[in-house]
Backbone as CSV, one residue per row, in Angstrom:
resi,resn,N_x,N_y,N_z,CA_x,CA_y,CA_z,C_x,C_y,C_z
1,MET,10.234,8.498,-19.321,10.241,8.311,-17.876,9.542,9.495,-17.224
2,ILE,8.721,9.206,-16.233,7.993,10.232,-15.481,8.771,10.509,-14.197
3,THR,8.945,11.778,-13.869,9.668,12.145,-12.651,8.850,13.131,-11.825
4,SER,9.237,13.280,-10.561,8.705,14.325,-9.693,9.824,14.754,-8.766
5,ARG,9.660,15.902,-8.154,10.712,16.473,-7.310,10.359,16.296,-5.838
6,LEU,11.358,16.007,-5.009,11.186,15.854,-3.571,11.332,17.213,-2.905
7,THR,10.416,17.556,-1.994,10.487,18.831,-1.285,11.413,18.727,-0.077
8,ARG,11.615,19.863,0.554,12.447,19.918,1.755,11.883,19.015,2.854
9,LYS,10.575,18.802,2.871,9.923,17.958,3.876,9.780,16.514,3.406
10,ALA,10.530,16.122,2.383,10.514,14.763,1.838,9.150,14.382,1.267
11,GLN,8.444,15.355,0.706,7.147,15.112,0.089,7.286,15.236,-1.429
12,THR,6.405,14.562,-2.143,6.364,14.681,-3.592,4.920,14.561,-4.052
13,THR,4.644,14.997,-5.247,3.340,14.829,-5.869,3.438,13.646,-6.818
14,ILE,2.482,12.741,-6.726,2.453,11.618,-7.659,1.901,12.166,-8.975
15,PRO,2.677,12.094,-10.038,2.233,12.674,-11.310,0.929,12.046,-11.807
16,HIS,0.141,12.842,-12.521,-1.167,12.403,-13.003,-1.108,11.094,-13.781
17,PRO,-0.164,10.871,-14.702,-0.154,9.595,-15.428,-0.003,8.385,-14.505
18,VAL,0.743,8.551,-13.407,0.927,7.449,-12.442,-0.371,7.250,-11.667
19,ARG,-0.992,8.341,-11.203,-2.269,8.232,-10.483,-3.325,7.584,-11.363
20,ALA,-3.348,7.959,-12.619,-4.335,7.388,-13.544,-4.072,5.906,-13.777
21,ALA,-2.811,5.524,-13.941,-2.471,4.121,-14.184,-2.854,3.245,-13.004
22,LEU,-2.702,3.761,-11.785,-3.036,2.999,-10.582,-4.469,3.245,-10.113
23,ARG,-5.180,4.130,-10.804,-6.552,4.511,-10.440,-6.614,5.024,-8.999
24,LEU,-5.665,5.870,-8.654,-5.591,6.418,-7.299,-6.531,7.593,-7.147
25,ARG,-7.162,7.651,-5.991,-8.048,8.755,-5.639,-7.632,9.266,-4.249
26,GLU,-8.122,10.432,-3.892,-7.823,10.995,-2.582,-8.214,10.003,-1.494
27,GLY,-7.298,9.776,-0.551,-7.550,8.863,0.558,-7.062,7.445,0.324
28,ASP,-6.719,7.101,-0.920,-6.200,5.756,-1.198,-4.844,5.569,-0.527
29,GLU,-4.556,4.346,-0.159,-3.251,4.028,0.418,-2.337,3.495,-0.669
30,ILE,-1.053,3.770,-0.508,-0.037,3.351,-1.461,0.911,2.405,-0.741
31,ALA,1.311,1.340,-1.426,2.265,0.381,-0.867,3.597,0.530,-1.595
32,TYR,4.687,0.382,-0.859,6.024,0.485,-1.417,6.738,-0.851,-1.224
33,LEU,7.256,-1.400,-2.296,8.042,-2.625,-2.237,9.483,-2.252,-2.548
34,ILE,10.376,-2.432,-1.568,11.767,-2.054,-1.745,12.532,-3.255,-2.289
35,GLU,13.154,-3.049,-3.443,13.972,-4.067,-4.106,15.357,-3.477,-4.316
36,PRO,16.362,-4.295,-4.551,17.708,-3.756,-4.788,17.715,-2.739,-5.946
37,GLY,18.070,-1.519,-5.635,18.209,-0.492,-6.648,16.932,0.189,-7.100
38,ARG,15.772,-0.180,-6.534,14.527,0.464,-6.935,13.438,0.252,-5.891
39,VAL,12.388,1.041,-6.008,11.200,0.909,-5.161,9.998,0.819,-6.094
40,VAL,9.138,-0.165,-5.860,7.942,-0.350,-6.677,6.751,0.224,-5.917
41,LEU,6.042,1.137,-6.541,4.890,1.796,-5.947,3.630,1.141,-6.500
42,THR,2.739,0.694,-5.599,1.487,0.082,-6.026,0.346,0.630,-5.175
43,ARG,-0.846,0.385,-5.633,-2.022,0.732,-4.841,-2.188,-0.354,-3.785
44,ALA,-2.319,0.049,-2.511,-2.456,-0.915,-1.423,-3.836,-1.553,-1.466
45,ARG,-3.896,-2.815,-1.085,-5.190,-3.497,-0.992,-5.928,-2.974,0.230
46,PRO,-7.190,-2.588,0.062,-7.937,-2.066,1.214,-8.108,-3.105,2.313
47,GLY,-7.960,-2.653,3.554,-8.211,-3.536,4.685,-7.036,-4.384,5.116
48,LYS,-5.957,-4.396,4.374,-4.778,-5.192,4.739,-3.571,-4.284,4.827
49,ALA,-2.843,-4.384,5.928,-1.606,-3.630,6.042,-0.594,-4.196,5.056
50,ALA,0.141,-3.321,4.421,1.096,-3.759,3.398,2.166,-4.676,3.973
51,ASP,2.521,-4.493,5.245,3.563,-5.315,5.836,2.991,-6.395,6.755
52,ASP,1.709,-6.718,6.615,1.071,-7.745,7.430,1.561,-9.118,6.987
53,PRO,2.333,-9.823,7.816,2.867,-11.119,7.387,1.784,-12.172,7.185
54,PHE,0.599,-11.942,7.726,-0.487,-12.908,7.582,-1.526,-12.456,6.553
55,GLY,-1.242,-11.382,5.828,-2.180,-10.832,4.864,-2.595,-11.810,3.778
56,GLY,-1.748,-12.758,3.447,-2.060,-13.724,2.393,-2.811,-14.948,2.871
57,PHE,-3.042,-15.070,4.170,-3.709,-16.236,4.726,-5.202,-15.970,4.878
58,SER,-5.921,-15.941,3.779,-7.341,-15.611,3.835,-8.155,-16.676,4.547
59,GLU,-7.631,-17.902,4.635,-8.379,-18.955,5.327,-8.483,-18.691,6.829
60,TRP,-7.680,-17.769,7.358,-7.746,-17.414,8.773,-8.285,-16.001,8.948
61,ASP,-9.129,-15.582,8.039,-9.605,-14.205,8.057,-11.125,-14.130,8.120
62,SER,-11.733,-15.083,8.809,-13.190,-15.054,8.936,-13.580,-14.232,10.158
63,PRO,-14.825,-13.791,10.247,-15.275,-13.063,11.440,-15.068,-13.876,12.728
64,ALA,-15.246,-15.207,12.651,-15.041,-16.063,13.842,-13.571,-16.014,14.273
65,ASP,-12.648,-16.032,13.316,-11.228,-15.968,13.646,-10.874,-14.619,14.250
66,THR,-11.419,-13.565,13.671,-11.157,-12.225,14.201,-11.603,-12.116,15.648
67,GLU,-12.768,-12.660,15.948,-13.282,-12.639,17.321,-12.441,-13.524,18.235
68,ALA,-12.081,-14.706,17.776,-11.349,-15.658,18.601,-9.943,-15.140,18.968
69,TYR,-9.305,-14.421,18.043,-7.939,-13.982,18.261,-7.821,-12.513,18.622
70,ALA,-8.939,-11.852,18.883,-8.944,-10.412,19.140,-8.118,-10.020,20.362
71,GLY,-8.081,-10.863,21.380,-7.383,-10.526,22.610,-5.914,-10.881,22.629
72,LEU,-5.415,-11.424,21.581,-3.993,-11.843,21.569,-3.067,-10.724,21.238
């Protein structure tokens, strides 16, 4: 098991084996999935907010849709 320590400011360093497994680089976003008794850390998909309820609806993600719904 890989561990890291939490600082006084609630910060931690993601250990190298975890960064390598997720192919994380500086500036990448990380997504957290909270499940009973654990949290799953994944690399966030670029361009989509992790908590976007419409993130899976790619059929409504065209440039025309973005323009049409921009003012809502």
